C-alpha positions as CSV (number, residue, x, y, z in Angstrom):
1,M,118.6,96.0,69.9
2,A,118.0,92.6,68.3
3,G,120.0,92.4,65.0
4,K,121.6,95.9,65.5
5,R,125.1,96.6,66.5
6,V,125.6,98.4,69.8
7,R,126.9,101.9,69.2
8,V,129.5,102.9,71.7
9,L,131.2,106.2,72.7
10,V,134.5,105.7,74.5
11,I,135.3,108.5,77.0
12,D,138.8,108.5,78.5
13,D,141.6,111.1,78.8
14,S,144.3,108.6,77.9
15,A,144.9,108.2,74.2
16,L,146.4,104.8,74.7
17,I,143.3,103.6,76.6
18,R,140.9,105.0,74.0
19,K,142.9,103.2,71.3
20,L,142.9,99.9,73.2
21,M,139.2,100.0,74.0
22,T,138.3,101.0,70.5
23,E,140.2,98.0,69.2
24,I,138.7,95.6,71.7
25,L,135.2,96.7,71.2
26,G,135.5,97.2,67.4
27,A,136.7,93.6,67.0
28,D,133.3,92.3,68.0
29,P,130.8,92.1,65.1
30,G,128.0,93.2,67.5
31,I,129.6,96.5,68.5
32,E,130.4,99.7,66.6
33,V,132.6,102.3,68.2
34,V,131.0,105.5,66.8
35,G,133.5,107.8,68.4
36,T,135.8,108.7,71.3
37,A,136.2,111.7,73.6
38,S,139.1,112.8,75.8
39,D,137.0,114.8,78.3
40,P,133.3,115.3,79.3
41,F,132.9,118.6,77.3
42,I,133.9,116.8,74.1
43,A,131.7,113.8,75.1
44,R,128.7,116.1,75.6
45,D,128.9,117.3,72.1
46,R,129.6,113.9,70.6
47,I,126.6,112.4,72.4
48,K,124.4,115.0,70.7
49,Q,126.0,114.3,67.3
50,L,126.3,110.5,67.4
51,D,123.5,109.3,69.7
52,P,125.3,106.3,71.0
53,D,123.6,103.4,72.8
54,V,126.3,103.0,75.5
55,L,129.1,105.1,77.0
56,T,132.3,103.8,78.6
57,L,133.4,106.4,81.1
58,D,136.6,107.0,83.0
59,V,136.6,108.9,86.3
60,E,139.7,111.0,86.3
61,M,139.6,113.4,83.4
62,P,140.5,117.0,82.8
63,R,138.0,120.0,83.0
64,M,135.3,117.8,84.7
65,D,135.5,114.6,86.6
66,G,133.6,111.6,85.5
67,L,131.2,111.5,88.5
68,T,130.1,115.1,87.9
69,F,129.6,114.4,84.3
70,L,127.7,111.2,85.1
71,G,125.4,113.0,87.5
72,N,124.6,115.6,84.9
73,L,124.0,113.0,82.2
74,M,121.7,110.9,84.4
75,R,119.7,114.0,85.2
76,L,119.4,115.4,81.7
77,R,119.7,112.4,79.3
78,P,119.8,109.1,81.2
79,M,121.5,106.4,79.1
80,P,123.6,103.2,79.8
81,V,127.1,103.8,81.1
82,V,129.8,101.3,81.9
83,M,132.5,102.8,84.2
84,V,136.2,102.0,83.7
85,S,137.7,101.8,87.1
86,T,141.0,101.3,88.8
87,L,141.4,98.3,91.2
88,T,142.2,100.3,94.2
89,M,140.4,101.4,97.4
90,A,140.0,104.9,96.0
91,G,138.8,103.4,92.7
92,A,136.3,101.3,94.6
93,Q,134.7,104.3,96.4
94,V,134.4,106.2,93.2
95,T,133.0,103.3,91.3
96,L,130.3,102.7,94.0
97,D,129.5,106.4,93.9
98,A,129.0,106.0,90.1
99,L,126.8,103.0,90.5
100,A,124.7,104.9,93.0
101,L,124.3,107.7,90.4
102,G,123.0,105.3,87.8
103,A,125.9,103.6,86.0
104,V,124.9,100.1,84.8
105,D,128.2,98.3,85.5
106,F,132.0,98.7,85.7
107,V,135.2,97.1,84.4
108,A,138.7,97.4,85.7
109,K,141.3,99.5,83.8
110,P,142.8,97.2,81.2
111,Q,146.1,95.6,81.8
112,L,148.3,96.7,78.8
113,D,150.5,93.6,79.1
114,V,148.7,90.8,77.2
115,A,150.4,88.2,79.2
116,R,148.6,89.6,82.3
117,G,145.2,88.8,81.0
118,L,144.1,91.2,78.4
119,G,142.0,88.5,76.7
120,D,139.9,88.1,79.9
121,Y,139.5,91.8,80.2
122,A,138.4,92.1,76.6
123,A,135.7,89.4,77.0
124,A,134.3,91.1,80.1
125,L,134.3,94.5,78.5
126,V,132.5,93.3,75.4
127,A,129.9,91.4,77.4
128,K,129.1,94.2,79.8
129,V,128.8,96.8,77.0
130,K,126.4,94.5,75.1
131,Q,124.3,93.9,78.2
132,A,124.3,97.6,79.1
133,A,122.6,98.3,75.8
134,H,119.5,96.4,77.1
135,A,119.6,97.8,80.7
136,R,116.9,99.7,82.3
137,V,118.4,103.1,83.2
138,S,117.0,105.5,85.7
139,V,118.2,108.1,88.2
140,R,118.9,106.5,91.5
141,R,117.5,108.1,94.7
142,P,118.8,107.0,98.1
143,T,116.4,105.1,100.3
144,A,116.0,106.9,103.5
145,V,117.1,105.1,106.7
146,A,115.8,106.7,109.9
147,P,115.7,104.8,113.2
148,G,112.2,104.0,114.3
149,E,110.5,104.5,111.0
150,Y,110.5,100.8,110.0
151,S,106.8,99.7,110.0
152,G,107.1,96.0,109.1
153,P,107.3,92.9,111.3
154,V,110.0,92.9,114.0
155,G,111.1,90.4,116.6
156,Y,113.6,88.1,114.9
157,R,115.7,87.3,118.0
158,T,116.4,83.8,116.9
159,T,119.1,81.8,115.2
160,D,116.9,79.5,113.2
161,R,116.2,81.8,110.3
162,L,118.6,82.7,107.5
163,L,118.3,85.1,104.5
164,A,120.3,84.9,101.3
165,I,120.7,87.4,98.6
166,G,122.5,87.2,95.2
167,A,123.1,89.9,92.5
168,S,125.3,91.1,89.8
169,A,125.0,94.1,87.4
170,G,122.9,96.8,89.2
171,G,123.1,94.8,92.4
172,T,125.2,97.1,94.5
173,E,122.3,99.6,94.7
174,A,119.6,96.9,94.7
175,I,121.1,95.2,97.8
176,R,121.5,98.6,99.5
177,E,117.8,99.2,99.1
178,V,116.8,95.8,100.4
179,L,119.1,96.1,103.5
180,A,117.9,99.7,104.1
181,R,114.4,98.3,104.6
182,M,115.5,95.7,107.2
183,P,115.1,96.2,110.9
184,A,118.1,96.0,113.2
185,D,117.1,92.5,114.4
186,A,116.5,91.0,111.0
187,P,117.7,87.4,110.5
188,A,121.3,86.7,109.7
189,T,121.8,87.5,106.0
190,V,124.4,86.3,103.6
191,I,125.1,88.1,100.3
192,A,126.9,87.2,97.1
193,Q,127.5,90.1,94.7
194,H,129.8,89.8,91.7
195,I,132.5,92.3,92.7
196,P,136.4,92.4,92.6
197,A,138.4,91.7,95.7
198,A,139.5,95.3,95.9
199,F,135.9,96.5,96.0
200,S,134.1,94.2,98.4
201,G,135.3,95.7,101.6
202,A,134.3,99.2,100.5
203,F,131.0,97.8,99.4
204,A,130.3,96.2,102.8
205,E,131.2,99.5,104.5
206,R,128.8,101.4,102.3
207,L,126.0,99.0,103.0
208,N,126.7,99.3,106.7
209,K,126.2,103.1,106.5
210,H,122.8,102.6,104.9
211,S,121.4,99.8,107.1
212,R,120.1,99.3,110.6
213,M,121.8,95.9,110.5
214,T,125.5,95.5,111.0
215,V,127.1,94.7,107.5
216,L,130.5,93.1,107.3
217,E,132.7,91.5,104.8
218,A,132.5,87.8,105.7
219,R,135.5,86.1,107.4
220,E,136.4,82.4,107.6
221,D,134.4,80.5,110.3
222,Q,132.6,83.6,111.3
223,P,129.3,82.8,113.2
224,L,126.2,84.2,111.4
225,L,124.4,86.4,113.9
226,V,120.9,87.9,114.1
227,G,121.0,91.6,112.9
228,H,124.1,91.0,110.8
229,A,124.7,90.8,107.1
230,Y,127.8,89.2,105.5
231,V,129.1,90.1,102.1
232,A,131.2,87.5,100.2
233,P,134.7,88.8,99.7
234,G,135.5,89.5,96.1
235,G,137.4,86.7,94.5
236,R,136.3,84.1,97.1
237,H,133.3,81.8,97.3
238,L,131.1,82.1,100.4
239,R,129.3,79.1,101.8
240,V,127.1,78.6,104.8
241,V,127.9,75.5,107.1
242,R,126.1,74.3,110.2
243,S,128.1,74.0,113.4
244,G,126.0,72.8,116.3
245,A,123.1,75.2,116.8
246,R,124.7,78.0,114.6
247,W,125.5,78.7,111.0
248,H,129.1,79.8,110.1
249,A,130.7,81.4,107.1
250,Q,133.1,79.3,105.1
251,L,135.3,80.9,102.4
252,C,137.2,79.1,99.7
253,D,139.2,79.7,96.5
254,D,137.6,76.9,94.4
255,D,137.4,77.6,90.7
256,P,134.9,80.2,89.5
257,V,131.5,78.9,88.7
258,R,130.1,80.1,85.4
259,G,132.9,82.6,85.4
260,H,132.2,84.0,88.9
261,R,133.9,83.9,92.3
262,P,132.0,84.6,94.4
263,S,129.2,82.7,92.8
264,V,125.6,83.1,93.8
265,D,124.9,79.4,93.0
266,V,127.7,78.3,95.4
267,L,126.2,80.3,98.2
268,F,122.6,79.3,97.5
269,D,123.6,75.6,97.2
270,S,125.1,75.7,100.6
271,V,122.1,77.5,102.1
272,A,119.8,74.8,100.6
273,R,122.0,72.1,102.1
274,H,122.4,73.5,105.6
275,A,119.4,75.7,106.2
276,G,116.7,74.3,103.8
277,G,113.2,75.4,104.8
278,N,114.6,77.7,107.5
279,A,115.9,80.0,104.7
280,S,114.4,82.7,102.5
281,A,116.3,83.9,99.4
282,A,116.1,86.7,96.8
283,L,117.9,86.8,93.4
284,L,118.3,90.4,92.3
285,T,119.3,92.2,89.1
286,G,122.3,90.8,87.2
287,M,123.8,89.7,83.9
288,G,123.8,86.0,83.0
289,D,122.2,83.1,84.9
290,D,124.3,82.7,88.1
291,G,122.0,81.9,91.0
292,A,119.1,80.7,89.0
293,R,119.8,77.0,89.6
294,G,120.7,77.7,93.2
295,L,117.4,79.4,93.7
296,L,115.6,76.4,92.3
297,G,117.5,74.1,94.7
298,L,116.5,76.3,97.5
299,R,112.8,76.2,96.5
300,K,113.0,72.4,96.3
301,A,114.5,72.3,99.8
302,G,111.6,74.2,101.2
303,A,113.0,77.7,101.3
304,H,110.9,80.7,100.2
305,T,112.3,82.1,97.0
306,I,112.0,85.5,95.3
307,A,113.2,87.0,92.0
308,Q,113.3,90.7,91.3
309,D,110.8,91.7,88.6
310,K,111.9,92.9,85.1
311,A,110.5,96.4,85.5
312,T,112.8,97.3,88.5
313,S,115.8,95.3,87.4
314,V,118.7,97.1,85.8
315,V,119.5,93.8,84.0
316,W,116.9,91.0,84.1
317,G,119.3,88.3,83.3
318,M,119.8,86.3,86.5
319,P,116.3,86.8,88.0
320,G,114.8,86.2,84.5
321,A,116.6,82.9,84.2
322,A,115.3,81.9,87.7
323,V,111.7,82.7,86.7
324,A,112.1,80.6,83.5
325,L,113.2,77.7,85.6
326,G,110.3,78.0,88.0
327,A,112.7,78.8,90.8
328,A,110.9,81.8,92.2
329,A,107.8,81.5,94.4
330,D,107.4,85.3,94.1
331,V,108.4,87.8,91.4
332,L,108.4,91.3,93.1
333,P,109.4,94.9,92.5
334,L,112.6,95.8,94.4
335,D,110.8,97.9,97.0
336,E,108.7,94.9,98.1
337,I,111.4,92.3,98.5
338,A,112.6,93.2,102.0
339,D,109.1,93.0,103.5
340,R,108.5,89.6,101.7
341,L,111.8,88.2,103.0
342,L,110.9,89.2,106.5
343,A,107.3,87.9,106.3
344,S,108.5,84.6,105.0
345,A,111.1,84.4,107.8
346,S,108.3,84.7,110.4
347,A,106.0,82.2,108.7
348,P,105.8,78.4,109.5
349,R,108.3,76.5,107.4
350,P,106.7,74.6,104.4
351,S,107.8,71.1,103.5
352,A,110.3,70.7,100.7
353,A,108.5,70.9,97.3
354,K,108.8,68.0,94.9
355,A,108.0,70.3,91.9
356,P,107.8,74.1,92.0
357,A,104.5,75.8,91.3
358,P,104.3,78.7,89.0
359,A,105.7,82.0,90.4
360,A,103.3,84.5,91.7
361,V,104.1,87.6,89.6
362,I,103.2,90.9,91.2
363,A,102.3,93.5,88.6
364,S,104.3,96.7,88.6
365,D,103.2,100.0,87.0
366,R,106.8,100.7,86.0
367,S,107.4,99.8,82.3
368,P,110.4,97.6,81.6
369,R,112.9,98.4,78.9
370,D,113.1,95.5,76.4
């Protein structure tokens, strides 16, 4: 896509939203809105005629809902899709369903009142559409979770190990797959995923249904227990603090870091400070570089660090930035990350490294999309 404008098809039943999104996207010199569609049947024909690079897709539309259309699209002609969602509980459930079907990312419905933040919305929409054009798109298939089938190491009944995971675009499904491979007694796990406040509770509930661990949205001063995973609430930073023999969750409303709250760097920095070599961390698919510096700090503190590889990342922005910094001890396909986290949690703790060694890149037979 280097040097080429991203060709976008806007699909929404609202004429006002189609007009607004066309103006926002068309104002960027790197984007060309090649057409619009008011329902999936019109969209189907325009995809064939216009061959866009990216779709923006609403959910509630006449004649066929957006999820049905997305499922058909990802089965017959997989391509990058950015969902346009409402910031409601119902909107959260539908958006998470869309991400499970293969959508790259999502944005909230635009506020039509400029005074309420249209500028911020426009910047997010443009950035996500541009990044989606480079995303690796594939049909998602759920990871089976059946009690008793886990074959990896078990026996983590201890409070002296901690796992940390960070992600952004593509991360809701990547985190689900990692947690689905964990045993019920895995070390306490803290998670920072870039997600709005209205969505994080539904995200934690969904993860809980697909994991042997108990998955919760983190609460202030909550003890971090074995067999539990804690998701940072949308719009709040999550930190880990030590209190006696236990770690606790600490939530705060400090300013966003590199545009994000929760920030992966904020979480990883706190884990490096309070857990150090007792921690293992993974940075998964995502846009930008949040978490890369935090992963480097963890590695220097003696933690075992992992970055998801390019071939299995929807967007190799955050893990790619970590690899470039030398922050990752291992670069692994998504389906190997859980086992590596568990193995490192059972290994003797190394001393803090003065300078990171080159990452051990594990080859994958899956071809990345450049």
